[in-house]
N, C-alpha and C positions, 0 to 999 in steps of 0.2 A: 504494500500500500504506500509506504513512504517513498520507495523508489519510483513508483508511478508518478507521484507528484513532482519529484525532482526532474524526471524526464520531460514532463510537459511544460515546465517553466522555461520561458525563453531567456537567453543570456542577457545580462545588462548591456545595453548599447551605449550608455553614457560614460563608459570607462575609456580613458585614453590609452591606446596600445603602447605608447612610448613610456608610460609611467609604470607599467607592470612587468617590463622585461628586466632581466637581471643586469643588463648593461655591461660595461667594460669591467667593472670591479667584480661582478659575478663570474665572468669568464676567467679573470686573473686568479681569483681565489680557487676556482675549480681546477685550473691548470696547476697551481701550486699544490693542491691536495693530491692530484694525480702523480706529480713528481715525487711527493713525499711517500706515497704508497708504493711506488715503483722502487724507490731507494730502500724502503723497509723490507720489501720482498727480496731484493737482491741480497741484503744483509742476512736475512733469515736463511736463504738458500746457502749462503757461504757458511753460516754457523752449522747448519745441518750437515753439510758436506764435511766440515772439520770434525764434527762429533763422530760421523760414520767412519772417517779415516782413522781417527784415534782408536775406535773400537776394533777395527780390522788389525791395526798394529798391535794392540793389546792381546787380541786372540792369537796372532802369530807368535808373539813372545811367550805366551802361556803354552802354546803347542810345542815350541822349541824347548822350553824349560821341562815340560813333561817328557818329551822325547829324550832329553839329556839325562833326566833322572832314571828313565827306564833303561837307557843305554848303560849307565853306571851300574845299575842293579843287575842287569842281565849279562853285561860284558865283563864283569870283574871275575878274575880266575878263582878267587876265594872270597867267602863272605867275611864278616868281621870275626867269626869264630874259626877261621881257617888255622890249621895246626902249624903251617909254615910262616904265619904272620903276614901273609900277602894281603890280608884284608885291612891293613892299617890305612887310615885315611891320609892322603897327602896334606901337608900343612898342619897336621895334628901335633900333639905335644911331643911326640918322639922325633919329629922332623928337624 
């Protein structure tokens, strides 16, 4: 019912079209807002890329560390309880 009344009312013809346009300042402010949004998006993409890169590097370092620990455990000729003393850790108190 309300929408039917709005559709049937004619627009006001006594309004000057030059007074209701945004003008130069409206376009300048809109342009500045667009520039600000683009710069914020570029910065956000850069930060997301940096976070993803750091996560990849961290995962690679953890994988290398885990492989190194497995290599030391599996590749050692004797464990810490080896009778010939070959299980002594390098850099330990006896070095």
